Backbone bond lengths (Angstrom), bond angles and torsions (degrees), N, CA, C in turn:
res aa  C-N    CA-C-N  psi(-1)  N-CA   C-N-CA  omega(-1)  CA-C   N-CA-C  phi
1 M - - - 1.443 - - 1.531 108.37 -
2 H 1.299 117.20 130.51 1.464 122.89 179.09 1.529 108.95 -98.02
3 L 1.331 115.32 123.13 1.460 120.10 179.63 1.521 109.00 -107.86
4 P 1.338 117.93 142.33 1.465 120.88 -179.69 1.525 111.87 -65.05
5 L 1.338 115.69 154.31 1.450 121.73 179.59 1.523 111.65 -56.28
6 D 1.336 118.17 -37.92 1.460 121.76 179.50 1.519 112.11 -58.79
7 Y 1.341 116.92 -33.58 1.459 120.74 178.75 1.522 109.60 -63.20
8 W 1.334 116.51 -46.62 1.463 120.14 -177.51 1.524 110.66 -66.99
9 R 1.326 118.09 -37.59 1.453 120.82 178.56 1.530 109.51 -63.01
10 K 1.324 117.06 -46.44 1.466 120.76 179.46 1.525 110.19 -63.93
11 K 1.295 116.87 -44.27 1.463 120.76 -179.04 1.527 110.71 -60.61
12 T 1.314 116.75 -44.73 1.459 121.15 -179.79 1.522 111.15 -65.14
13 L 1.332 117.47 -45.87 1.465 120.67 178.88 1.527 111.25 -62.20
14 F 1.317 117.20 -40.06 1.458 120.42 178.26 1.530 110.98 -66.21
15 E 1.332 117.91 -36.59 1.466 120.62 177.82 1.526 110.38 -63.47
16 V 1.332 116.65 -43.85 1.463 120.46 178.59 1.526 110.20 -65.32
17 A 1.329 117.39 -46.87 1.463 121.88 -178.68 1.521 112.17 -64.15
18 S 1.309 117.69 -27.90 1.464 119.91 179.77 1.524 111.67 -67.13
19 G 1.332 117.13 -11.24 1.456 120.55 174.81 1.519 113.14 -69.44
20 V 1.336 117.39 -17.73 1.472 120.90 178.76 1.524 112.91 -116.71
21 G 1.314 118.49 -12.43 1.461 120.84 -179.27 1.514 111.61 172.64
22 T 1.322 115.45 -153.32 1.458 121.64 -179.16 1.529 109.12 -103.46
23 P 1.345 117.48 109.35 1.466 119.44 -179.83 1.522 111.86 -70.05
24 L 1.342 115.82 140.43 1.459 120.87 -179.14 1.523 113.00 -112.59
25 V 1.341 116.60 -48.26 1.465 119.62 -174.12 1.524 110.12 -155.87
26 I 1.327 115.38 150.91 1.462 122.60 173.64 1.518 106.98 -99.88
27 D 1.338 117.37 136.10 1.462 118.86 -177.59 1.530 111.49 -74.68
28 D 1.335 115.91 161.75 1.464 121.56 -175.56 1.525 112.68 -62.58
29 A 1.336 117.88 -36.81 1.464 120.59 179.60 1.526 110.75 -63.15
30 T 1.319 117.15 -35.07 1.463 120.55 177.31 1.524 110.29 -71.44
31 K 1.323 116.44 -41.97 1.474 119.88 178.98 1.517 112.24 -59.56
32 T 1.338 116.73 -35.89 1.463 120.76 -178.52 1.522 112.06 -97.19
33 R 1.327 117.10 5.49 1.466 124.58 176.74 1.531 113.69 62.12
34 L 1.309 117.87 34.52 1.464 121.37 176.56 1.528 111.97 -67.93
35 F 1.334 117.43 -24.82 1.459 121.35 -179.10 1.519 112.44 -93.04
36 G 1.319 118.70 6.60 1.461 120.95 -179.47 1.516 111.45 66.10
37 M 1.312 116.52 -112.76 1.468 121.81 -175.98 1.529 113.03 -90.19
38 Y 1.313 117.40 8.04 1.467 121.45 -179.72 1.524 109.66 -105.91
39 A 1.332 115.59 150.99 1.461 120.35 179.34 1.522 109.20 -133.88
40 R 1.327 115.15 145.33 1.460 121.58 174.05 1.514 108.35 -116.95
41 V 1.323 114.63 128.48 1.460 120.99 179.28 1.529 107.10 -133.95
42 L 1.321 116.27 129.89 1.459 120.72 174.77 1.522 107.52 -77.54
43 V 1.337 116.00 122.68 1.465 121.30 -174.75 1.527 109.41 -130.21
44 V 1.316 116.69 135.13 1.460 122.26 172.44 1.525 106.76 -85.09
45 V 1.340 116.06 122.56 1.463 119.92 179.85 1.526 110.08 -120.83
46 D 1.308 115.84 152.56 1.460 122.71 175.39 1.522 106.64 -87.38
47 M 1.319 117.34 104.60 1.465 121.95 -175.06 1.525 112.55 -66.57
48 S 1.323 118.02 -15.75 1.464 119.61 179.30 1.526 111.61 -80.25
49 R 1.326 117.22 -7.91 1.461 121.35 179.45 1.523 109.74 -104.70
50 K 1.312 116.25 161.23 1.470 121.71 179.39 1.523 110.10 -62.83
51 L 1.337 117.00 134.14 1.453 122.07 176.44 1.526 108.25 -95.28
52 F 1.300 116.52 123.20 1.455 121.80 -177.21 1.519 110.89 -84.57
53 D 1.335 116.24 147.39 1.457 120.27 177.90 1.533 112.09 -95.67
54 S 1.335 116.25 -0.89 1.459 120.18 173.87 1.532 108.96 -156.78
55 V 1.317 114.50 159.36 1.464 122.31 177.87 1.521 106.53 -127.11
56 L 1.309 117.32 135.98 1.454 121.54 178.61 1.528 108.69 -88.01
57 V 1.321 116.43 122.19 1.457 122.45 -177.25 1.523 108.52 -108.73
58 E 1.325 115.99 135.09 1.463 120.86 178.32 1.526 108.97 -113.32
59 R 1.327 115.53 125.95 1.463 122.06 178.78 1.516 109.77 -139.90
60 E 1.299 117.24 127.46 1.460 124.24 173.24 1.528 113.13 47.00
61 G 1.323 116.84 46.74 1.452 121.06 173.60 1.517 116.59 86.56
62 Y 1.313 119.20 2.46 1.456 120.34 175.24 1.525 109.35 -134.89
63 T 1.321 115.41 159.56 1.463 120.49 -178.84 1.524 109.85 -123.12
64 F 1.322 114.90 153.27 1.456 120.91 176.95 1.523 108.71 -152.98
65 P 1.354 116.65 149.40 1.461 119.52 179.95 1.528 111.31 -83.50
66 V 1.313 115.82 144.44 1.461 122.99 172.77 1.521 106.22 -116.43
67 Q 1.321 116.61 121.61 1.466 121.59 -179.09 1.530 110.13 -71.26
68 I 1.323 115.87 141.27 1.459 123.11 -179.94 1.520 108.94 -117.60
69 Q 1.327 116.91 133.19 1.461 122.17 172.14 1.524 107.57 -123.25
70 Y 1.320 115.88 137.94 1.455 121.48 179.81 1.527 108.47 -103.51
71 E 1.314 116.58 126.65 1.461 121.44 176.50 1.524 109.34 -103.80
72 R 1.301 115.46 144.15 1.466 121.77 177.46 1.524 112.12 52.04
73 Q 1.305 115.40 42.78 1.460 120.91 179.23 1.525 109.46 -73.41
74 P 1.325 118.06 123.45 1.471 119.46 -178.04 1.530 111.01 -75.03
75 Y 1.321 115.75 157.00 1.459 119.80 172.46 1.520 108.33 -66.86
76 Y 1.332 116.01 142.77 1.461 121.08 177.99 1.520 108.17 -131.58
77 C 1.314 116.33 126.86 1.463 122.05 178.94 1.528 109.05 -91.21
78 S 1.324 115.79 112.55 1.467 119.62 -179.75 1.526 111.59 -73.40
79 H 1.335 116.34 -13.46 1.461 120.26 179.60 1.541 111.75 -80.06
80 C 1.339 116.27 -54.30 1.478 119.07 -176.87 1.529 112.52 -100.22
81 K 1.339 117.03 -5.22 1.480 122.95 176.32 1.519 113.74 67.74
82 F 1.346 117.40 31.98 1.448 121.93 177.30 1.532 111.03 -118.67
83 L 1.311 115.58 154.67 1.457 121.49 176.45 1.516 110.56 -85.81
84 G 1.332 116.61 153.88 1.455 120.98 172.53 1.519 114.65 112.61
85 H 1.313 117.96 -14.25 1.470 120.80 178.87 1.523 109.14 -157.85
86 T 1.318 115.29 170.14 1.456 121.16 171.69 1.518 107.36 -121.94
87 I 1.307 116.36 173.05 1.478 120.30 -178.74 1.501 109.99 -57.11
C-alpha cells in the first residue's frame, strides 16, 4: 500500500507530540511548511504533570532531542488543581 507523504509527516509529528500529551491536529502553517523546520501541533496535556521542554526521538538506531515550546499555556494551581490561577 502506498501512502502519501503528508500521511507520514502527520504520523511522525503526532508520534513526537505524543511525548507530551495527546495530539489532536496539525495547524495549516505546518501543513504548508510556512514555519520551515518548525511544527505546531495542538496537544491535550495533563497540567498536573511535569511539562517537558524536550522529547527524545529515536530513529534508525540513534536518538536526538526535539525542543518543545508551549503556546498559550494556561495558569495551573498545583494547590487546588484548577486552571486559571496559581497559588
